[in-house]
KEKE-3310 file (N, C-alpha, C; in steps of 0.2 Angstrom, whole numbers, plus 5000, padded with zeros to 4 digits):
npx = (5047:5043:5042:5042:5037:5036:5034:5037:5039:5026:5014:5001:4985:4989:4993:4998:5004:5006:5015:5016:5024:5024:5036:5044:5045:5035:5025:5023:5019:5007:5000:4996:4984:4979:4983:4991:4992:5001:5005:5018:5020:5032:5035:5023:5012:5012:5000:4985:4982:4975:4968:4966:4957:4959:4948:4945:4939:4940:4947:4947:4955:4947:4952:4957:4947:4937:4947:4958:4962:4963:4970:4971:4980:4982:4997:5001:4999:4991:4991:4981:4982:4974:4970:4980:4985:4995:4996:4996:5009:5022:5031:5027:5022:5021:5011:5009:4999:5000:4988:4987:4998:4999:5008:5016:5022:5033:5036:5051:5048:5042:5045:5033:5030:5021:5019:5014)
npy = (5052:5039:5034:5021:5013:5002:4988:4971:4957:4947:4938:4926:4933:4944:4962:4975:4991:5000:5013:5026:5039:5052:5062:5076:5084:5099:5099:5085:5080:5087:5082:5069:5057:5044:5034:5019:5002:4988:4971:4958:4941:4927:4920:4924:4935:4953:4961:4971:4977:4987:5003:5021:5035:5053:5059:5051:5039:5022:5007:4989:4974:4958:4948:4955:4962:4969:4966:4975:4993:5007:5023:5041:5056:5070:5068:5056:5040:5027:5010:5000:4984:4970:4955:4947:4934:4920:4919:4932:4936:4944:4955:4972:4986:5003:5014:5027:5036:5047:5054:5063:5063:5050:5042:5030:5028:5020:5013:5007:4995:4985:4972:4960:4948:4935:4924:4907)
npz = (4973:4984:5000:5011:5026:5040:5038:5043:5055:5060:5070:5065:5065:5070:5069:5058:5052:5038:5031:5019:5011:5000:4991:4983:4967:4966:4956:4953:4966:4968:4957:4960:4959:4963:4976:4983:4989:4984:4983:4982:4982:4984:4969:4963:4954:4955:4965:4967:4983:4991:4987:4986:4981:4978:4983:4993:4991:4993:4988:4988:4988:4986:4995:5006:5011:5024:5033:5031:5031:5022:5022:5019:5019:5011:5002:5009:5013:5022:5027:5036:5043:5049:5058:5052:5040:5036:5022:5018:5018:5010:4999:5001:4991:4989:4979:4967:4957:4944:4935:4925:4917:4914:4923:4933:4950:4961:4977:4986:4992:5005:5017:5023:5034:5039:5052:5056)
capx = (5049:5039:5046:5038:5039:5031:5034:5040:5037:5020:5011:4995:4980:4991:4991:5003:5002:5011:5015:5020:5024:5027:5040:5047:5043:5028:5020:5022:5015:5000:4996:4995:4977:4977:4988:4988:4997:5002:5010:5020:5023:5037:5032:5017:5012:5011:4993:4983:4979:4970:4970:4962:4957:4960:4941:4944:4935:4944:4945:4950:4955:4943:4956:4958:4941:4936:4953:4962:4959:4967:4968:4976:4980:4987:5001:5003:4994:4992:4987:4981:4981:4972:4969:4984:4986:5001:4995:4997:5016:5023:5033:5022:5024:5017:5010:5006:4997:4998:4984:4988:5004:4999:5014:5015:5028:5033:5041:5056:5045:5043:5043:5028:5030:5016:5020:5008)
capy = (5047:5036:5031:5016:5010:4998:4981:4967:4950:4947:4931:4926:4936:4951:4968:4979:4997:5002:5020:5029:5047:5055:5068:5077:5091:5101:5097:5078:5080:5090:5079:5062:5056:5038:5031:5013:4997:4982:4966:4952:4935:4924:4916:4926:4942:4959:4962:4976:4976:4993:5010:5027:5041:5060:5061:5047:5033:5016:5000:4984:4967:4954:4944:4959:4966:4968:4966:4981:4999:5012:5030:5045:5063:5073:5063:5051:5035:5022:5003:4996:4977:4967:4948:4944:4927:4918:4920:4939:4937:4947:4962:4977:4991:5009:5016:5033:5037:5054:5052:5068:5061:5043:5040:5026:5028:5014:5013:5002:4989:4983:4965:4958:4941:4933:4917:4903)
capz = (4978:4989:5006:5014:5032:5044:5037:5048:5056:5065:5071:5062:5069:5073:5065:5056:5049:5033:5029:5013:5010:4993:4991:4976:4964:4968:4951:4954:4972:4967:4952:4962:4959:4967:4980:4985:4991:4980:4986:4978:4986:4980:4963:4961:4951:4960:4965:4971:4990:4992:4984:4988:4977:4981:4986:4999:4989:4994:4984:4991:4985:4990:5000:5012:5013:5031:5037:5030:5030:5019:5023:5015:5020:5006:4999:5013:5014:5027:5026:5043:5042:5055:5057:5047:5039:5033:5015:5017:5018:5003:4999:4999:4987:4988:4972:4966:4950:4941:4929:4920:4913:4914:4926:4939:4954:4965:4982:4986:4994:5012:5018:5028:5035:5044:5054:5058)
cpx = (5044:5043:5041:5041:5034:5030:5037:5037:5031:5017:5004:4990:4982:4990:4998:5000:5008:5010:5019:5019:5027:5030:5043:5045:5036:5023:5018:5017:5008:4996:4994:4987:4975:4984:4986:4994:4996:5006:5012:5023:5027:5033:5026:5017:5010:5003:4991:4980:4974:4973:4965:4963:4958:4953:4940:4941:4941:4942:4950:4950:4951:4946:4957:4952:4939:4941:4958:4958:4964:4965:4973:4974:4985:4990:5004:4997:4996:4988:4987:4978:4980:4971:4973:4985:4993:5001:4996:5005:5018:5028:5028:5025:5019:5017:5007:5005:4996:4995:4985:4993:5004:5005:5012:5022:5027:5038:5046:5053:5047:5041:5038:5028:5025:5017:5014:5009)
cpy = (5045:5032:5027:5015:5006:4991:4977:4960:4950:4940:4932:4928:4943:4956:4972:4985:4999:5009:5021:5036:5048:5061:5069:5084:5092:5099:5089:5077:5082:5086:5072:5062:5050:5036:5024:5008:4991:4977:4960:4947:4931:4919:4918:4933:4947:4960:4968:4974:4981:4999:5015:5033:5048:5062:5056:5040:5027:5011:4995:4977:4963:4950:4948:4963:4964:4967:4971:4987:5004:5019:5034:5052:5066:5068:5058:5046:5029:5015:5000:4989:4973:4959:4945:4937:4926:4920:4928:4941:4939:4953:4967:4983:4997:5011:5022:5034:5045:5053:5057:5067:5054:5040:5036:5027:5023:5015:5007:4995:4988:4976:4964:4951:4939:4925:4914:4901)
cpz = (4983:4994:5010:5021:5035:5043:5043:5049:5061:5065:5067:5067:5071:5068:5063:5052:5044:5031:5023:5012:5003:4994:4984:4974:4965:4962:4951:4960:4971:4962:4954:4963:4964:4970:4982:4987:4986:4984:4981:4982:4981:4975:4961:4958:4957:4959:4969:4978:4991:4989:4986:4983:4981:4985:4992:4997:4989:4989:4987:4987:4989:4996:5006:5014:5020:5036:5036:5029:5027:5020:5020:5018:5016:5002:5003:5014:5019:5026:5033:5041:5048:5053:5052:5046:5035:5025:5013:5017:5010:5004:4997:4996:4987:4981:4972:4959:4949:4935:4923:4915:4912:4917:4932:4943:4959:4971:4982:4988:5002:5014:5024:5028:5041:5046:5057:5065)
residu = (UNK:UNK:UNK:UNK:UNK:UNK:UNK:UNK:UNK:UNK:UNK:UNK:UNK:UNK:UNK:UNK:UNK:UNK:UNK:UNK:UNK:UNK:UNK:UNK:UNK:UNK:UNK:UNK:UNK:UNK:UNK:UNK:UNK:UNK:UNK:UNK:UNK:UNK:UNK:UNK:UNK:UNK:UNK:UNK:UNK:UNK:UNK:UNK:UNK:UNK:UNK:UNK:UNK:UNK:UNK:UNK:UNK:UNK:UNK:UNK:UNK:UNK:UNK:UNK:UNK:UNK:UNK:UNK:UNK:UNK:UNK:UNK:UNK:UNK:UNK:UNK:UNK:UNK:UNK:UNK:UNK:UNK:UNK:UNK:UNK:UNK:UNK:UNK:UNK:UNK:UNK:UNK:UNK:UNK:UNK:UNK:UNK:UNK:UNK:UNK:UNK:UNK:UNK:UNK:UNK:UNK:UNK:UNK:UNK:UNK:UNK:UNK:UNK:UNK:UNK:UNK)
# end
């Protein structure tokens, strides 16, 4: 299970932090390799925002580089988003990958709305 928090309404130029914590069976928790955040805007496909491996190596979409920072401690991941733009408006989903069994897990989604 992935539990997300931190979405909301913010003005353009503002900041938000999204949190996600994984919980569940020990085997699942210990097997998580990559955690990340995806987003889906109305009428668009879900896209990667940022991800982070167990060794701390991050990966960012070009659209958010320099504005977002992803951090991870164990099986909790945070996404700090700064200088938000209206085009960042979307439902943000936490994702966890358990590579050993080829499984993807998703949170329920949290809405981020950036007003102009």
